[in-house]
C-alpha positions in Angstrom: 117.7 27.9 77.4 115.1 29.7 75.2 114.7 32.5 77.7 118.4 33.4 77.5 118.6 32.8 73.7 115.5 34.8 72.7 115.5 37.5 75.3 118.6 38.0 77.4 121.2 37.4 74.7 119.9 39.9 72.1 119.6 42.7 74.7 123.0 41.8 76.1 124.5 42.1 72.7 122.9 45.5 72.1 124.1 46.7 75.5 127.7 45.5 74.9 127.6 47.1 71.5 126.4 50.4 73.0 129.3 50.3 75.5 131.8 49.8 72.7 130.5 52.9 70.9 130.0 55.1 74.0 132.7 57.7 74.6 135.3 56.2 76.8 133.3 53.0 77.1 131.0 54.8 79.6 128.6 52.1 80.8 126.2 54.8 82.2 125.8 56.3 78.7 125.2 52.8 77.4 122.4 52.3 79.9 120.8 55.6 78.9 121.1 54.7 75.2 119.7 51.2 75.7 116.7 52.6 77.6 116.1 55.3 74.9 116.3 52.7 72.1 113.9 50.3 73.7 111.4 53.0 74.6 111.6 54.4 71.1 110.9 51.0 69.6 107.9 50.4 71.8 106.7 54.0 71.8 103.3 52.9 70.3 102.7 50.7 73.3 103.4 53.5 75.7 101.3 56.0 73.7 98.4 53.5 73.6 98.6 53.1 77.4 98.4 56.9 78.0 95.6 57.3 75.4 93.7 54.4 77.0 93.9 56.0 80.4 92.6 59.3 79.0 89.9 57.5 77.1 88.8 55.6 80.2 88.5 58.9 82.0 86.4 60.4 79.3 84.2 57.3 79.1 83.8 56.8 82.9 80.2 58.1 83.0 79.2 55.8 80.2 80.9 52.8 81.8 79.1 53.4 85.0 75.8 53.6 83.1 76.5 50.3 81.4 77.4 48.7 84.8 74.2 50.0 86.3 72.0 49.1 83.4 73.3 45.5 82.9 74.4 44.7 86.5 72.4 41.4 86.4 73.5 40.4 82.9 77.2 39.9 82.7 77.2 38.9 79.0 75.3 42.0 78.0 77.5 44.2 80.2 80.7 42.7 78.6 79.4 43.2 75.1 78.3 46.8 75.6 81.6 47.6 77.4 83.7 46.2 74.6 81.6 48.1 72.1 82.2 51.3 74.0 86.0 50.5 74.1 85.9 50.1 70.3 84.0 53.3 69.8 86.4 55.3 72.0 89.5 53.5 70.7 90.3 52.2 74.2 92.7 49.3 74.5 92.3 47.8 78.0 95.5 45.8 77.9 97.8 48.6 76.6 99.1 49.5 80.1 100.0 45.8 80.7 102.0 45.7 77.5 103.8 49.0 78.4 104.8 47.4 81.7 106.1 44.2 80.1 108.3 46.2 77.7 110.4 47.5 80.7 111.1 44.1 82.2 113.5 42.7 79.5 115.7 45.8 79.8 115.9 45.3 83.6 116.7 41.6 83.1 119.5 42.4 80.6 121.1 44.9 83.0 120.8 42.5 85.8 122.5 39.8 83.7 125.3 42.1 82.7 126.0 43.6 86.2 125.3 40.7 88.6 125.5 37.4 86.7 128.4 38.2 84.4 129.8 41.0 86.6 130.9 43.9 84.5 133.6 44.8 83.5 133.8 41.1 82.6 132.3 40.5 79.2 130.6 37.1 78.4 132.2 36.8 75.0 130.6 33.4 74.4 127.3 35.1 74.2 128.3 37.8 71.7 127.2 37.5 68.1 129.9 37.3 65.5 129.4 41.0 64.5 129.5 42.3 68.1 132.9 42.7 69.6 133.9 43.1 73.2 134.7 46.8 74.0 138.3 47.7 74.4 137.4 49.8 77.5 134.6 49.3 80.0 134.2 52.4 82.2 131.9 51.9 85.2 132.2 55.5 86.4 129.4 57.4 84.8 130.7 60.7 83.5 133.7 60.0 85.7 131.7 60.8 88.8 129.2 57.9 89.7 130.5 54.4 90.3 127.7 52.3 88.9 128.5 49.4 91.1 128.3 51.3 94.3 124.9 51.4 96.2 123.8 54.2 98.6 123.9 57.1 96.1 121.6 59.5 97.9 121.6 62.1 95.1 120.6 59.6 92.5 117.9 58.1 94.8 116.4 61.5 95.4 116.3 62.3 91.7 114.5 59.0 91.1 111.9 59.9 93.8 111.3 63.3 92.3 111.0 62.0 88.7 108.7 59.1 89.8 106.5 61.6 91.6 106.2 63.6 88.4 105.2 60.5 86.4 102.7 59.5 89.1 101.3 63.0 89.2 100.6 63.0 85.4 99.1 59.5 85.7 96.7 60.4 88.5 95.8 63.7 86.8 94.4 61.7 83.9 91.8 60.0 86.1 90.6 62.9 88.3 87.6 63.7 86.2 86.7 60.0 85.9 86.8 59.6 89.7 84.5 62.6 90.2 81.9 60.9 88.0 82.0 57.7 90.1 79.6 56.8 93.0 80.8 58.1 96.3 81.6 54.7 97.7 84.1 54.1 94.9 85.6 57.6 94.9 87.3 57.0 98.3 89.0 53.8 97.2 90.2 55.3 94.0 91.6 58.4 95.8 93.5 56.1 98.2 95.0 54.3 95.2 96.1 57.6 93.8 97.7 58.6 97.1 99.6 55.3 97.1 100.8 55.9 93.6 101.8 59.5 94.4 103.8 58.9 97.6 104.3 55.2 98.2 105.7 54.3 94.8 108.3 57.1 94.6 109.4 56.1 98.1 109.8 52.4 97.1 111.7 53.4 93.9 114.0 55.7 95.9 114.7 52.9 98.4 115.5 50.4 95.7 117.7 52.9 94.0 119.5 53.6 97.3 119.9 49.9 98.2 121.0 48.6 94.8 124.0 49.6 92.7 123.8 53.1 91.1 123.2 51.5 87.7 119.7 50.6 88.8 118.9 54.2 89.8 120.3 55.5 86.6 118.0 53.1 84.7 115.0 54.2 86.7 115.8 57.9 86.3 116.2 57.6 82.5 113.0 55.7 82.2 111.1 58.3 84.2 112.5 61.2 82.1 111.4 59.3 78.9 108.0 58.7 80.4 107.6 62.4 81.2 108.7 63.4 77.7 106.3 60.9 76.1 103.5 62.2 78.3 104.2 65.8 77.2 104.3 64.8 73.5 101.1 62.8 73.6 99.2 65.5 75.6 100.3 68.1 73.0 99.1 65.8 70.2 95.7 65.1 71.8 95.2 68.8 72.6 96.0 69.7 68.9 93.6 67.0 67.8 90.9 68.4 70.1 91.4 71.9 68.8 91.1 70.6 65.2 87.8 68.9 66.0 86.5 72.1 67.6 87.3 74.1 64.5 
């Protein structure tokens, strides 16, 4: 099956290799390492997503003007909108790409934990240069059993981190919302409230209901997202200061 050959098998091999080099065969450390490796490889996609959201905020007034001016001419509206995106270096589909990047990691972890059932290793899927680890330790740092659900501490951590990510995300669009017509502001603010409170609750519930490995993956991804946000904001602030000088 091409899906397994092109997507699941490569990530499964990377994951098993990381387990083999992790101290004590700690699967939790391998999950963290896998998340960091994948997010580093696709950092440009995540950076483009954040820059696009900030660019959309900065260009909101101009977008509203285009929509108003060409409301009866969809072709002209599309042309002027794309021209504005090009001028402001906005990539409308960057957020979608950033979301897609996270799905293969989750699928690989699902395959390893639920289909093959760690600590069992599907040796028939391993490449010739990847060897099954001598030890597979499912107790992260000797404390958290990654197969056990209902870890309330990890679930709470996921909720807090997800709230932090959502807070940064919504803060990028506040100025843009203020520039919108009043009838659109209420809908946008409701979406922000959903992102701030509903999404962290859903992530926490999923982390609590599923094995702790899922919560560890969510928590690691959120920490990386917060770090990337901080780095990109510093870069943009430095760039803005340079232009001002």
